[in-house]
C-alpha positions in Angstrom: -0.1 -0.2 0.1 3.4 2.5 0.6 4.3 1.7 -2.6 1.0 2.6 -4.5 0.5 5.8 -2.0 4.0 6.9 -3.2 3.3 6.1 -6.4 0.4 8.4 -6.2 2.7 11.1 -4.6 4.8 10.9 -8.2 1.7 11.2 -10.3 1.6 14.5 -8.6 4.3 15.9 -8.4 4.4 14.7 -12.3 1.5 16.6 -13.1 2.2 19.2 -11.0 5.3 19.9 -13.1 3.4 19.9 -16.6 0.8 21.5 -15.6 3.4 24.3 -14.8 5.4 24.4 -17.6 2.4 25.1 -19.6 0.8 27.2 -17.8 4.5 29.6 -18.4 4.6 28.5 -22.0 1.7 28.7 -23.5 1.5 25.6 -24.9 -1.6 23.4 -24.0 -0.4 19.7 -24.6 -3.9 17.4 -24.1 -5.7 19.7 -21.5 -5.5 23.6 -20.0 -3.0 23.6 -17.9 -6.3 23.1 -14.9 -6.1 19.9 -15.7 -3.3 18.8 -14.9 -3.1 20.6 -11.9 -6.3 19.6 -10.3 -5.2 16.0 -11.6 -3.0 16.5 -9.6 -4.9 17.3 -6.2 -6.8 14.8 -7.2 -3.5 12.1 -6.8 -2.4 13.7 -3.7 -6.1 13.1 -2.1 -6.2 9.5 -3.1 -2.8 8.9 -1.7 -4.5 11.1 1.7 -7.3 8.9 1.8 -5.4 5.4 0.8 -2.8 6.3 4.2 -5.5 7.0 6.6 -7.4 4.0 5.4 -4.0 2.2 6.3 -3.7 3.1 10.0 -7.1 1.8 11.0 
C-alpha cells in the first residue's frame, strides 16, 4: 500500500510540473494547465485517503 501511495504522490508531482510548465509556456497539451493541477490535487487526496485507511 505504501508503494501505491508513493506512486500517486509521484504522479501528482509530474502532473503539477507539467501544468506549471504549460502555464508559463502557453502551449496546451491535451489539457489546459488547470486540468493537470486538478489531477495533481486528486492524486494527492487519493494518496491521503489510502494512508488514513491503512492506519485503521
